[in-house]
C-alpha positions in Angstrom: 91.7 -31.4 46.0 95.4 -30.9 46.6 96.6 -33.8 49.5 98.4 -36.5 48.2 97.2 -38.4 50.8 93.4 -38.6 51.4 91.4 -40.8 54.0 88.2 -41.8 53.0 86.0 -42.2 56.2 82.5 -42.1 57.7 80.7 -41.6 60.4 78.7 -45.0 60.9 79.5 -49.0 58.2 77.7 -49.8 55.9 77.9 -46.5 53.8 79.7 -47.6 50.6 83.2 -46.4 51.5 85.6 -49.2 50.6 83.3 -48.9 47.4 83.8 -45.4 46.8 88.0 -45.8 47.6 88.0 -48.0 44.9 86.6 -46.7 43.3 88.0 -43.1 43.2 91.3 -44.9 43.3 91.0 -47.1 40.2 89.4 -43.7 38.7 92.2 -41.1 39.3 94.5 -44.5 38.3 92.6 -44.6 35.0 93.2 -40.6 34.5 97.4 -40.5 35.0 98.1 -40.9 38.6 100.2 -43.6 40.3 98.0 -44.9 43.1 98.0 -46.6 46.0 94.5 -47.9 48.4 95.5 -48.6 51.8 92.8 -50.6 53.6 93.3 -49.8 57.2 90.5 -52.3 58.1 92.3 -54.4 60.2 90.3 -57.8 61.0 87.9 -57.7 58.4 89.6 -56.7 55.4 87.0 -56.1 52.3 88.8 -53.6 49.6 90.9 -56.9 48.2 87.4 -58.6 47.8 85.6 -55.3 45.6 89.0 -54.7 43.7 89.1 -58.8 43.0 92.7 -59.1 44.2 91.6 -61.6 46.9 93.4 -64.4 45.6 97.3 -62.6 45.0 97.2 -61.3 48.8 100.0 -62.5 50.6 101.6 -59.8 53.1 99.2 -57.2 54.8 99.9 -53.8 56.2 100.9 -55.6 59.1 103.4 -57.6 57.8 105.2 -54.1 56.7 104.5 -52.2 59.5 106.2 -55.1 61.3 109.1 -55.3 59.0 108.0 -58.7 58.2 108.1 -57.9 54.2 109.7 -55.4 52.0 106.8 -52.8 51.0 107.1 -54.4 47.4 106.1 -57.7 48.8 102.5 -56.3 49.8 102.1 -54.1 47.3 99.5 -55.4 45.0 99.8 -54.0 41.3 95.8 -54.3 39.4 96.7 -56.2 36.3 93.4 -53.5 33.9 94.9 -50.5 35.5 98.0 -48.8 35.3 99.4 -47.5 38.2 96.4 -48.5 40.6 97.8 -50.4 43.3 96.7 -52.6 46.9 98.2 -52.7 50.1 95.7 -55.1 52.1 94.8 -54.9 55.3 95.6 -57.9 57.7 92.6 -60.4 59.2 94.0 -62.0 61.4 94.8 -59.2 63.8 93.2 -56.1 65.0 93.5 -52.6 65.0 95.6 -52.9 68.2 98.5 -53.7 65.6 98.6 -50.3 63.9 100.8 -47.8 65.4 100.1 -44.5 63.6 103.4 -43.1 64.2 104.8 -46.0 62.2 102.1 -46.3 59.8 102.5 -42.7 59.2 106.4 -43.5 58.1 105.0 -45.3 55.7 102.5 -43.7 53.8 105.4 -41.1 53.8 107.9 -43.2 51.7 105.3 -44.4 49.6 105.0 -41.4 48.7 108.7 -40.2 48.9 110.3 -43.2 48.0 107.4 -45.1 45.6 106.3 -42.4 43.7 102.8 -42.5 44.1 101.0 -39.4 43.3 97.8 -39.8 45.6 97.6 -42.4 48.4 93.7 -43.0 49.4 93.8 -44.6 53.3 90.1 -46.5 53.0 89.2 -45.7 57.3 87.2 -48.2 59.4 83.9 -47.0 60.6 83.3 -45.1 63.8 85.5 -42.7 66.3 88.2 -45.6 67.9 91.8 -46.1 67.3 91.4 -47.3 63.9 89.6 -44.3 62.2 92.4 -41.8 64.1 95.4 -44.4 62.8 93.5 -43.9 59.4 93.6 -40.2 59.7 97.4 -39.3 60.9 98.8 -39.1 57.8 96.5 -37.9 55.8 96.1 -34.1 54.6 92.6 -34.8 52.7 89.5 -36.9 53.6 86.3 -37.6 51.6 83.5 -38.1 54.0 81.6 -40.3 52.3 77.4 -39.8 53.5 73.8 -41.1 52.2 71.2 -39.3 52.3 69.9 -40.0 55.9 69.4 -38.1 59.3 71.9 -41.2 61.5 74.5 -40.9 58.7 75.0 -37.2 58.3 74.7 -37.1 62.1 77.5 -39.7 62.3 79.4 -37.8 59.3 79.3 -34.4 61.2 81.1 -36.2 64.3 83.6 -37.4 61.8 83.6 -34.0 60.2 84.5 -32.4 63.6 87.4 -35.3 64.6 89.3 -34.8 61.2 89.4 -31.4 62.3 90.3 -31.8 65.3 93.4 -33.9 63.4 94.2 -30.7 60.8 93.4 -32.7 58.2 92.7 -29.4 56.2 91.1 -30.5 52.5 87.6 -32.4 53.5 85.0 -33.0 51.1 81.9 -34.6 51.1 80.8 -37.9 48.6 77.0 -38.1 48.6 76.4 -42.2 48.2 72.7 -43.8 46.8 71.4 -40.2 46.4 67.4 -40.8 45.3 66.5 -38.0 43.3 62.8 -39.3 43.1 62.6 -39.7 46.9 64.0 -36.4 47.4 61.6 -34.7 45.4 58.8 -36.6 47.3 60.8 -35.2 51.0 61.5 -38.3 51.9 64.8 -38.3 51.2 67.9 -35.4 52.5 69.1 -33.2 49.4 72.4 -32.1 49.0 71.6 -28.7 50.1 70.3 -29.7 53.5 73.0 -31.8 54.0 75.1 -28.8 52.9 73.1 -26.5 55.3 73.6 -29.6 58.6 77.3 -29.8 57.5 79.1 -27.0 56.5 80.5 -29.0 53.5 80.4 -28.6 49.5 80.4 -32.4 48.0 82.6 -33.4 45.8 80.5 -35.9 44.4 76.9 -37.3 44.1 76.5 -40.8 43.0 72.9 -41.9 42.8 71.7 -45.6 44.0 72.6 -47.9 41.0 72.2 -51.8 41.1 75.8 -52.0 38.6 77.4 -51.5 42.6 76.2 -55.1 43.4 77.1 -56.3 40.7 80.3 -54.9 40.0 81.2 -55.6 44.1 80.6 -59.1 43.4 82.2 -59.9 40.8 85.4 -57.4 41.9 85.4 -55.2 39.0 85.4 -51.1 40.2 82.1 -50.0 38.7 83.9 -47.2 36.7 85.7 -50.0 34.5 82.3 -50.6 32.9 79.2 -48.8 32.4 76.8 -48.2 35.3 75.8 -44.5 36.1 77.5 -44.9 39.2 80.8 -45.4 37.6 80.1 -42.8 36.0 79.4 -40.6 39.2 82.8 -42.3 41.1 84.8 -41.2 37.7 83.3 -37.6 37.2 84.3 -37.2 41.4 87.5 -38.3 40.4 88.0 -35.7 37.8 86.7 -32.8 40.4 89.6 -34.4 42.8 92.1 -33.5 40.4 90.8 -30.4 39.7 88.4 -30.2 36.9 85.5 -28.3 36.0 82.9 -31.3 35.9 79.2 -30.1 35.9 77.0 -32.6 38.2 74.1 -34.8 36.8 71.5 -34.1 35.4 68.5 -36.6 36.8 65.7 -35.8 34.9 63.1 -37.0 37.2 63.5 -34.2 39.5 63.5 -30.2 38.3 63.3 -29.0 41.9 66.5 -31.8 42.5 67.6 -29.8 39.7 67.5 -26.2 40.6 69.0 -27.3 44.1 72.0 -28.3 42.6 72.3 -25.4 40.3 71.9 -23.0 43.7 74.5 -25.6 45.7 77.4 -24.4 42.7 76.7 -21.4 41.4 74.6 -22.4 37.9 71.8 -20.3 36.3 
């Protein structure tokens, strides 16, 4: 993706959007980019917890928007990954505190004045004002979807709204895929999702208990050795334009064949 500012969004909650933001942000930073991840889920604020940075939050996004602090005071540098920064959301305000135009200016300053290579915006789930604010400065979007009917249906609605806001680069991250369930016909395949949404995946992340552990300890999975962490790192590499093969799930030959068809392999 060429977009410097990417909103990470989903139609419904609980699909792994914040985990995706944290992991792809950390992966891009490990690959040499200067990355800021911004939590726009005002009133809830989970990105700082997933990244293990909650104890270091002093100022937040709303403080920056209202001019109560400088950007440098609110940005939190991750001590484990060079060039990874977090701009946390406020827990004490609501989404009405966010002005889309002011937010666009803040994001523009991060790119033009602070020299960030990539901005990842963790959007609230749904289609209300929080989503519209999060998507306002974005040139690209990662739509996180689980391989189930309700998630795909809601993602279809989100993709339409992103297109209406003229977000030009839209890609899917299929999260929590279980190859054995796909093989048995009890879970949508990536080919099914492509047929419904008409958007190709840039990442396919398998179901992995290691994600629960990494979230609980506040350490992105890409910093350890898990299947999901490897999949998120591969997603970041594809986002940077590398030709990275998709994972081989040996349990399911039918799944492998579908992947080859989808991405032009033999």
